[in-house]
C-alpha positions as CSV (number, residue, x, y, z in Angstrom):
1,M,0.0,0.0,0.0
2,T,1.3,3.4,-0.9
3,R,0.2,6.6,0.8
4,S,1.2,10.0,-0.4
5,V,2.4,12.6,2.1
6,E,2.0,16.3,1.5
7,R,2.9,19.4,3.6
8,C,2.0,23.0,2.7
9,R,3.8,26.0,4.3
10,A,4.4,29.6,3.5
11,S,7.7,29.0,1.7
12,K,9.1,26.2,-0.4
13,A,11.9,25.6,2.2
14,A,9.5,25.5,5.1
15,A,7.3,23.0,3.2
16,E,10.3,20.8,2.4
17,R,11.3,20.8,6.1
18,A,7.8,19.9,7.2
19,L,7.6,17.1,4.6
20,K,10.9,15.7,5.7
21,E,9.8,15.8,9.4
22,A,6.5,14.1,8.5
23,L,8.3,11.4,6.6
24,R,10.8,10.9,9.4
25,D,8.0,10.6,11.9
26,R,6.0,8.3,9.6
27,G,9.1,6.1,9.2
28,R,9.6,5.9,12.9
29,A,6.0,4.8,13.5
30,G,6.4,2.2,10.7
31,A,9.5,0.8,12.4
32,G,7.6,0.3,15.7
33,L,9.2,3.2,17.5
34,D,6.3,5.0,19.0
35,G,4.1,4.8,22.1
36,E,3.9,1.1,21.6
37,T,7.6,0.7,21.7
38,R,8.9,-1.4,24.6
39,L,10.8,0.6,27.2
40,S,13.7,-1.8,26.8
41,V,14.2,-0.6,23.2
42,V,14.2,3.1,24.3
43,V,16.6,2.3,27.2
44,E,19.1,0.8,24.8
45,A,18.7,3.6,22.3
46,W,19.4,6.1,25.1
47,W,22.3,4.1,26.3
48,E,23.9,4.2,22.9
49,T,23.8,8.0,22.9
50,Y,24.9,8.3,26.6
51,A,27.8,5.8,26.3
52,A,29.1,7.6,23.2
53,G,29.1,10.9,25.1
54,E,31.6,12.5,27.5
55,G,30.2,11.2,30.8
56,S,32.7,9.8,33.3
57,L,33.6,6.2,33.2
58,G,32.3,5.7,36.8
59,S,28.9,7.0,35.8
60,K,28.8,4.9,32.7
61,V,29.6,1.8,34.7
62,T,27.0,2.7,37.4
63,Y,24.3,3.5,34.9
64,R,24.9,0.3,32.8
65,N,24.7,-1.7,36.1
66,V,21.4,0.0,37.0
67,I,20.0,-0.7,33.5
68,D,21.0,-4.4,33.6
69,H,20.0,-5.2,37.2
70,Q,17.1,-2.8,37.9
71,V,15.5,-1.0,35.0
72,L,15.2,-3.8,32.3
73,P,14.1,-6.6,34.7
74,S,11.6,-4.2,36.4
75,A,10.2,-2.1,33.5
76,G,11.8,-3.2,30.3
77,Y,8.7,-5.2,29.2
78,L,6.4,-2.2,29.5
79,R,5.4,-0.1,26.5
80,C,6.2,3.6,26.5
81,H,2.6,4.6,26.9
82,E,2.2,2.2,29.8
83,F,5.0,3.8,31.8
84,T,3.0,6.3,33.8
85,V,3.7,8.4,36.9
86,A,2.0,5.8,39.1
87,V,4.0,2.9,37.6
88,A,7.2,4.9,38.0
89,E,6.4,5.8,41.6
90,R,5.6,2.2,42.6
91,L,8.8,0.9,40.9
92,L,11.0,3.5,42.6
93,R,9.5,2.9,46.0
94,R,10.0,-0.9,45.7
95,I,13.6,-0.5,44.5
96,E,14.3,2.0,47.3
97,R,12.8,-0.4,49.9
98,E,14.5,-3.5,48.6
99,H,17.9,-2.1,47.5
100,G,18.4,1.1,49.4
101,R,18.3,4.9,48.7
102,A,21.5,5.0,46.7
103,V,20.3,2.5,44.2
104,G,16.9,4.1,44.1
105,M,18.4,7.5,43.3
106,S,20.5,5.9,40.5
107,V,17.5,4.2,39.0
108,R,15.5,7.4,39.2
109,T,18.3,9.3,37.4
110,V,18.5,6.7,34.6
111,L,14.7,6.4,34.2
112,S,14.4,10.2,34.1
113,N,17.1,10.4,31.4
114,V,15.5,7.6,29.4
115,C,12.0,9.1,29.6
116,A,13.3,12.6,28.7
117,F,15.0,11.0,25.7
118,A,11.8,9.2,24.7
119,A,9.8,12.5,25.1
120,R,12.2,14.4,22.9
121,L,11.8,11.7,20.2
122,G,8.0,11.6,20.5
123,F,7.7,8.1,22.0
124,M,6.2,9.6,25.2
125,D,4.1,12.7,25.8
126,R,6.2,13.8,28.8
127,N,8.7,12.5,31.3
128,P,6.6,10.7,34.0
129,V,9.6,10.3,36.4
130,R,9.8,14.0,36.9
131,D,6.4,13.9,38.8
132,T,7.5,11.1,41.2
133,T,8.4,11.7,44.8
134,P,12.1,12.6,45.1
135,I,14.2,10.1,47.0
136,S,15.4,11.6,50.3
137,T,19.1,11.6,51.1
138,K,18.5,12.2,54.8
139,P,19.3,9.2,57.0
140,K,16.2,7.4,58.4
141,K,17.5,7.6,62.0
142,A,19.7,10.3,63.5
143,P,23.1,9.0,64.5
144,N,23.5,8.4,68.2
145,G,26.7,8.6,70.1
146,L,27.8,6.7,73.3
147,D,25.8,7.6,76.4
148,A,27.6,7.8,79.7
149,V,26.8,4.2,80.7
150,R,28.1,2.7,77.4
151,L,31.2,4.9,77.6
152,R,32.0,3.5,81.1
153,Q,31.4,0.0,79.8
154,L,33.8,0.5,76.9
155,R,36.4,1.9,79.2
156,A,36.0,-1.0,81.6
157,Y,36.4,-3.5,78.8
158,G,39.2,-1.6,77.2
159,H,41.9,-3.2,79.4
160,L,41.0,-6.6,77.9
161,L,42.0,-5.6,74.4
162,P,45.6,-6.4,73.4
163,C,47.9,-3.4,73.3
164,R,49.1,-2.9,69.7
165,R,51.5,0.0,70.2
166,A,54.9,0.0,71.8
167,P,55.0,1.4,75.4
168,R,56.2,4.9,75.8
169,H,59.6,5.5,77.4
170,S,59.6,7.9,80.3
171,G,63.1,9.0,79.9
172,G,65.3,10.0,77.1
173,H,67.4,6.9,77.3
């Protein structure tokens, strides 16, 4: 089946640009790269552009690890239009609960970058990760020091520990 594509604009150059854009978008949809595209495909496309960029080696290793161990197993099967704010929120809370805040923050960063990439290419209407609850970096419990009782216990048991340093000489001999 052949379908003609036309675009009219004020100038010939503007019409040609609009026609090229329409053909590009039409080709993308024909290749399966649209809202029906699996998130795993978009993640790998984003990774290709990120890995070729100037990011630090440490970030590239961390992000690839996050993709392989968190993002693809948890959300790679979803289609772009299925990855909503609610889905992203549940995913991030589960990862934070099961793997900790640091991993949760890395996953949030990668997913946000992937979804922004997808939105720029027209695979998503917007970046759903931006509307999720931020992951707090504050510790859950305040650090507590030794109270007076525990300090006395530590001092009392301190004489049982082997001495690792040489004794001090009292004189100059």
